[in-house]
C-alpha positions as CSV (number, residue, x, y, z in Angstrom):
1,M,60.1,-61.7,41.9
2,T,60.3,-60.8,38.3
3,R,56.7,-59.7,37.4
4,W,54.4,-57.1,38.8
5,T,50.8,-55.8,37.8
6,I,50.4,-52.4,36.4
7,K,47.6,-50.8,38.6
8,A,47.2,-47.7,36.3
9,V,48.6,-46.1,33.2
10,C,48.7,-42.3,33.5
11,A,49.2,-39.4,31.0
12,G,48.7,-35.7,31.0
13,T,48.7,-32.7,29.1
14,A,50.2,-29.3,29.8
15,R,48.2,-26.8,31.5
16,P,48.5,-23.7,33.8
17,F,50.5,-24.5,36.8
18,N,52.2,-21.5,38.6
19,G,50.9,-18.3,36.9
20,A,51.8,-18.4,33.3
21,E,54.1,-21.4,33.8
22,L,52.7,-24.8,32.3
23,S,53.2,-28.3,33.5
24,A,52.1,-31.6,32.7
25,I,52.9,-33.3,36.1
26,Q,49.1,-33.9,36.7
27,K,48.8,-37.4,35.3
28,R,45.4,-39.1,35.2
29,P,44.6,-42.8,34.6
30,Q,44.0,-43.9,31.0
31,E,41.3,-46.4,30.2
32,G,42.1,-49.3,27.6
33,P,45.3,-50.0,25.8
34,V,47.7,-46.9,25.4
35,Q,50.4,-46.7,22.8
36,I,54.1,-46.5,23.7
37,H,56.4,-44.8,21.4
38,A,60.2,-43.7,21.5
39,E,59.1,-40.8,23.6
40,G,56.6,-42.5,25.9
41,L,52.9,-42.7,25.9
42,A,50.5,-41.3,23.2
43,P,48.9,-39.2,24.5
44,D,51.2,-37.8,27.1
45,E,52.9,-34.3,27.2
46,Q,55.9,-32.6,29.0
47,A,55.6,-28.8,29.3
48,D,59.4,-28.1,29.6
49,R,61.3,-30.3,27.2
50,R,64.5,-28.9,28.3
51,V,64.5,-30.9,31.4
52,H,61.5,-33.4,30.9
53,G,60.8,-36.0,28.3
54,G,62.7,-37.2,25.4
55,P,63.9,-40.7,24.8
56,E,65.9,-40.9,27.9
57,M,63.0,-40.1,30.1
58,A,60.2,-41.6,28.0
59,L,58.2,-43.2,30.8
60,H,58.4,-42.3,34.7
61,L,57.5,-44.7,37.5
62,Y,57.0,-43.6,40.9
63,P,56.4,-46.6,43.3
64,L,52.9,-46.5,44.8
65,D,54.6,-48.1,48.0
66,H,56.0,-44.6,48.7
67,H,52.5,-42.9,48.9
68,D,51.9,-44.5,52.5
69,W,55.4,-43.0,53.5
70,W,54.4,-39.6,52.4
71,R,51.1,-39.7,54.3
72,G,53.2,-39.9,57.5
73,E,55.2,-36.8,56.1
74,I,52.8,-34.6,54.9
75,G,49.5,-35.9,56.0
76,A,46.4,-37.4,54.1
77,S,46.7,-35.4,50.7
78,P,44.2,-36.3,48.3
79,L,46.9,-36.3,45.6
80,L,48.4,-39.5,47.4
81,D,45.1,-41.4,46.4
82,E,46.1,-40.7,42.7
83,P,48.1,-43.3,41.0
84,G,50.0,-40.6,38.9
85,G,50.3,-38.0,41.9
86,F,54.0,-37.6,41.6
87,G,53.8,-37.3,37.7
88,S,54.1,-41.0,37.3
89,N,53.2,-42.8,34.0
90,L,53.2,-46.3,35.4
91,A,51.5,-47.3,38.9
92,V,53.3,-50.4,40.5
93,T,53.6,-51.8,43.9
94,G,56.3,-54.0,45.3
95,L,59.1,-52.5,43.2
96,T,61.5,-49.8,44.6
97,E,64.6,-48.0,43.7
98,D,66.9,-50.6,45.7
99,Q,65.5,-53.4,43.6
100,V,66.0,-52.0,40.1
101,H,69.3,-51.5,38.2
102,I,70.3,-49.0,35.6
103,G,70.0,-51.1,32.2
104,D,67.4,-53.6,33.6
105,R,65.0,-54.4,30.9
106,F,61.3,-55.0,31.4
107,R,58.6,-56.2,29.1
108,L,55.6,-53.8,29.6
109,G,52.3,-55.3,28.4
110,P,51.6,-58.6,26.5
111,K,54.3,-60.3,24.9
112,A,52.8,-60.1,21.4
113,T,51.9,-56.5,21.7
114,G,53.8,-55.0,24.6
115,A,56.8,-52.8,24.7
116,L,60.4,-53.3,25.7
117,I,61.8,-50.8,28.1
118,E,65.2,-50.1,29.9
119,V,65.8,-48.3,33.1
120,S,67.9,-45.1,32.2
121,Q,68.3,-42.9,35.3
122,P,66.7,-41.9,38.6
123,R,64.4,-38.8,38.7
124,Q,65.8,-35.9,40.1
125,P,63.1,-34.0,42.1
126,C,62.2,-30.4,41.5
127,W,60.1,-27.6,43.0
128,K,57.1,-28.6,40.9
129,I,56.5,-31.5,43.4
130,E,56.2,-29.2,46.3
131,H,54.0,-26.6,44.4
132,R,51.8,-29.5,43.2
133,F,51.3,-31.0,46.7
134,G,51.4,-27.3,48.6
135,H,54.3,-28.6,50.9
136,K,57.6,-27.3,51.4
137,G,60.4,-29.7,52.0
138,M,59.3,-32.4,49.9
139,V,62.4,-32.0,47.6
140,A,64.7,-32.3,50.5
141,A,62.9,-35.3,51.8
142,I,63.2,-37.2,48.5
143,I,66.9,-36.5,48.6
144,R,67.4,-37.6,52.1
145,S,65.0,-40.8,51.7
146,G,66.0,-41.8,48.2
147,R,62.4,-42.1,47.2
148,C,62.9,-40.7,43.8
149,G,61.4,-43.0,41.3
150,W,63.1,-43.7,38.0
151,Y,62.8,-43.3,34.1
152,F,62.8,-45.7,31.3
153,R,63.8,-45.5,27.7
154,V,61.9,-47.3,25.0
155,I,63.8,-50.1,23.2
156,E,60.7,-51.4,21.2
157,G,57.4,-49.7,21.2
158,G,54.0,-51.4,21.8
159,E,51.0,-50.8,23.8
160,V,49.9,-51.2,27.5
161,A,46.8,-51.2,29.5
162,P,46.0,-51.3,33.3
163,G,46.3,-54.9,34.6
164,D,49.0,-55.7,32.2
165,S,52.2,-57.0,33.6
166,L,55.6,-55.5,34.0
167,E,58.2,-58.2,33.6
168,R,61.9,-58.0,34.3
169,V,63.5,-59.9,31.3
170,A,67.2,-58.9,31.7
171,L,69.3,-57.5,34.4
172,G,71.5,-54.5,33.7
173,A,74.3,-53.2,35.8
174,Q,73.7,-55.1,39.1
175,E,76.3,-53.1,40.9
176,W,74.3,-49.9,40.3
177,S,70.8,-49.8,41.6
178,V,68.6,-46.6,41.1
179,A,69.1,-46.0,44.8
180,Q,72.8,-46.2,44.6
181,V,72.9,-43.8,41.5
182,F,70.6,-41.4,43.1
183,R,72.7,-41.2,46.2
184,A,75.9,-40.8,44.2
185,L,74.9,-38.2,41.6
186,V,71.8,-36.5,43.0
187,A,72.4,-36.5,46.7
188,G,75.9,-35.9,45.9
189,K,77.7,-38.6,48.0
190,A,79.8,-40.2,45.2
191,T,83.4,-41.0,45.7
192,P,85.9,-40.4,42.9
193,D,86.0,-44.2,42.0
194,E,82.2,-44.0,41.9
195,L,82.3,-40.9,39.6
196,A,84.6,-42.7,37.3
197,A,82.4,-45.8,37.0
198,L,79.2,-43.8,36.5
199,A,80.9,-41.8,33.8
200,D,81.5,-45.1,31.8
201,L,78.3,-46.8,32.6
202,A,76.9,-47.2,29.2
203,P,73.3,-47.8,30.1
204,L,72.9,-44.6,32.2
205,S,71.5,-41.6,30.4
206,P,74.2,-39.2,28.7
207,K,73.2,-36.5,30.7
208,L,74.0,-38.3,34.1
209,R,77.2,-39.8,32.6
210,A,78.2,-36.2,31.6
211,K,77.3,-35.1,35.1
212,A,79.6,-37.8,36.6
213,A,82.5,-37.0,34.2
214,A,82.2,-33.2,35.0
215,A,82.3,-33.9,38.8
216,R,85.6,-35.9,38.4
217,R,87.3,-32.8,37.2
C-alpha cells in the first residue's frame, strides 16, 4: 500500500499546562484546507522551541492504530477519541513505525496544491504525555513497545485538508525503519555498527545523527 487517507489535520496553540508551564500538545482538528510551510501547519504552535518544532520536526504523525492498544493499557480515556490526542498533526490509520523509513517521501494533499514531506526522525516521548493523560508509566510503555510516532520535514510547502491523501512517492533508507531507529537511539539498544551507520545516515535529523556519533565515543 502506498496511499492512505488523512482522517484529520490537527493544530494547537500554547496554553497553560502544568502550573506556569505552557504546552501546545492539545491539537484540535481543523476544518478545510490548512497551509503547510517549512515549520509545519499554519496555524500551529510549539511552546518550548528548544525541544519541539522547527524544520526537522515540522509535522508529527502518531498512528491512530495505536489508540486501541492504549485503551488496553490505560482504559477508555476520552483523549483516545481525539485524533490529535498525542499531539499529532496528521491522523492516519494503517501506517505504523515498522512500515515507514527515514527519508521516505510522501505527497500530502492534492498533487497540484499539496506538500512534499520527508520522514526525519522518530518522536522521543516526554513527561507531557503522562501529564496530559494523567497516567504514569506511559513513557516507559512507549519505549518498551516502540509506539512512538514520527516527524516529517517539509520539502515543498502546500496545503492539506481532512479526506486528502498521504501518498508515498519515494522510499528512503529501507534498512532503517522508524521502529529500528527508535529502538537503536531512544530505547538505547544500538550496536557500535548501528551507531556508525546512523551517524552517517543523511536523511536522519542532525540532532539524532549527532546523538549517534556521540554514543560511539
